[in-house]
C-alpha positions as CSV (number, residue, x, y, z in Angstrom):
1,M,-50.5,-38.5,-4.2
2,R,-46.9,-37.5,-4.2
3,E,-44.1,-37.7,-6.8
4,L,-41.0,-39.5,-5.5
5,T,-37.9,-38.1,-7.2
6,P,-35.1,-38.3,-4.6
7,K,-32.3,-35.7,-4.9
8,T,-29.7,-38.4,-4.2
9,I,-30.3,-40.1,-7.6
10,A,-30.1,-38.9,-11.2
11,P,-33.2,-37.0,-12.3
12,P,-35.6,-38.7,-14.8
13,F,-34.7,-38.6,-18.5
14,A,-37.9,-37.0,-19.5
15,R,-41.4,-36.0,-18.3
16,Y,-42.1,-38.5,-15.6
17,A,-41.4,-39.2,-11.9
18,H,-39.2,-41.9,-10.5
19,G,-42.1,-43.0,-8.3
20,V,-45.5,-42.0,-7.0
21,E,-46.9,-42.6,-3.5
22,V,-50.6,-43.5,-3.3
23,P,-52.4,-42.8,0.0
24,A,-54.5,-45.5,1.6
25,G,-58.1,-45.6,0.4
26,Y,-57.6,-44.8,-3.2
27,A,-59.2,-47.1,-5.8
28,L,-56.8,-48.6,-8.3
29,V,-57.6,-48.8,-12.0
30,F,-55.4,-51.0,-14.3
31,T,-55.7,-50.8,-18.0
32,S,-54.8,-53.6,-20.4
33,G,-52.1,-52.7,-23.0
34,Q,-53.7,-50.5,-25.6
35,L,-52.5,-50.7,-29.2
36,G,-52.8,-48.1,-32.0
37,L,-56.0,-49.5,-33.3
38,A,-58.5,-46.8,-34.2
39,G,-62.3,-47.3,-33.6
40,D,-62.8,-47.9,-37.3
41,G,-60.2,-50.8,-37.2
42,S,-57.4,-48.8,-39.0
43,V,-53.8,-48.7,-37.8
44,P,-51.8,-45.7,-38.7
45,A,-48.2,-46.3,-40.0
46,D,-46.7,-43.6,-37.8
47,E,-45.7,-44.6,-34.2
48,G,-46.7,-41.2,-32.8
49,A,-50.2,-41.5,-34.3
50,Q,-50.4,-45.0,-32.9
51,A,-49.4,-43.7,-29.4
52,D,-52.0,-40.9,-29.7
53,I,-54.7,-43.6,-30.3
54,C,-53.4,-45.6,-27.3
55,F,-53.6,-42.6,-25.0
56,G,-57.1,-41.8,-26.4
57,N,-58.2,-45.3,-25.6
58,I,-56.7,-45.0,-22.1
59,D,-58.6,-41.7,-21.6
60,A,-61.9,-43.6,-22.4
61,I,-61.1,-46.4,-20.0
62,L,-60.1,-44.0,-17.2
63,G,-63.3,-42.1,-17.8
64,D,-65.4,-45.2,-17.4
65,A,-63.8,-45.6,-13.9
66,G,-64.4,-41.9,-13.0
67,A,-60.6,-41.2,-13.4
68,T,-58.6,-38.9,-15.6
69,R,-55.0,-38.8,-16.8
70,A,-54.2,-36.7,-13.7
71,D,-54.9,-39.9,-11.6
72,V,-52.3,-42.0,-13.5
73,V,-49.5,-43.2,-11.2
74,R,-47.6,-45.4,-13.7
75,I,-47.2,-45.8,-17.4
76,N,-45.7,-48.9,-19.0
77,A,-45.0,-48.4,-22.7
78,F,-43.6,-50.8,-25.3
79,V,-42.2,-50.0,-28.8
80,T,-40.8,-52.4,-31.3
81,D,-37.8,-50.4,-32.4
82,R,-35.5,-47.7,-30.8
83,S,-36.4,-45.4,-33.7
84,Y,-40.0,-45.3,-32.4
85,M,-39.0,-44.0,-29.0
86,A,-39.1,-40.3,-30.0
87,G,-42.6,-40.5,-31.5
88,Y,-44.0,-42.3,-28.4
89,M,-42.3,-39.9,-26.0
90,A,-43.7,-36.8,-27.9
91,A,-47.2,-38.3,-27.7
92,R,-46.7,-39.1,-24.0
93,D,-45.5,-35.6,-23.3
94,R,-48.5,-34.1,-25.1
95,W,-50.8,-36.4,-23.1
96,L,-49.2,-35.3,-19.8
97,E,-49.0,-31.6,-20.8
98,S,-51.7,-30.4,-18.4
99,V,-50.8,-32.9,-15.6
100,T,-49.1,-31.3,-12.6
101,R,-48.1,-34.5,-10.7
102,L,-46.2,-36.7,-13.1
103,P,-46.6,-40.5,-13.1
104,A,-43.8,-43.1,-12.9
105,S,-43.0,-44.4,-16.4
106,T,-41.1,-47.2,-18.1
107,L,-40.4,-47.6,-21.8
108,M,-39.3,-51.0,-23.2
109,I,-38.2,-52.1,-26.6
110,V,-39.8,-55.4,-27.5
111,N,-39.6,-57.9,-30.3
112,G,-43.2,-57.4,-31.5
113,F,-46.9,-57.5,-30.9
114,T,-49.8,-59.7,-32.2
115,R,-49.8,-58.0,-35.6
116,A,-46.7,-56.7,-37.4
117,E,-48.2,-53.2,-38.0
118,F,-48.4,-52.4,-34.3
119,K,-45.4,-50.4,-33.2
120,V,-46.6,-49.1,-29.8
121,E,-48.5,-50.5,-26.8
122,I,-49.3,-48.6,-23.6
123,E,-50.8,-49.6,-20.3
124,V,-51.4,-47.5,-17.2
125,I,-52.3,-47.8,-13.5
126,A,-54.3,-45.0,-12.0
127,A,-55.4,-44.2,-8.4
128,V,-58.7,-42.5,-7.8
129,P,-59.3,-40.5,-4.6
130,P,-62.0,-42.0,-2.3
131,E,-64.1,-38.8,-2.5
132,R,-65.0,-39.3,-6.2
């Protein structure tokens, strides 16, 4: 896979690529949006902690498909307030810390989720090489 960050456009605002090229033959993995719901049913009040749970859930889903965060080609994230962007972005950057090829990423501010206590939702698309 290859990051697409043309020199003719402004660089990304943060730790992501403008695009990712996926070669033919890769298996695609799509996750549903993950909310900050811990395994015990609790929901932390902090948006960064919610994002950490989302990314932990995504790691588990990717693992079931034989994939890792290094295979992620796109992140779509949603927060319910601009003030939650920094907490989400810090969690995303921690999650991507060991990843060398960055995914494309979009962050949107939305009106809300199914329950009022949810502040962050994250979904990803991953591409797994055929040799796995």
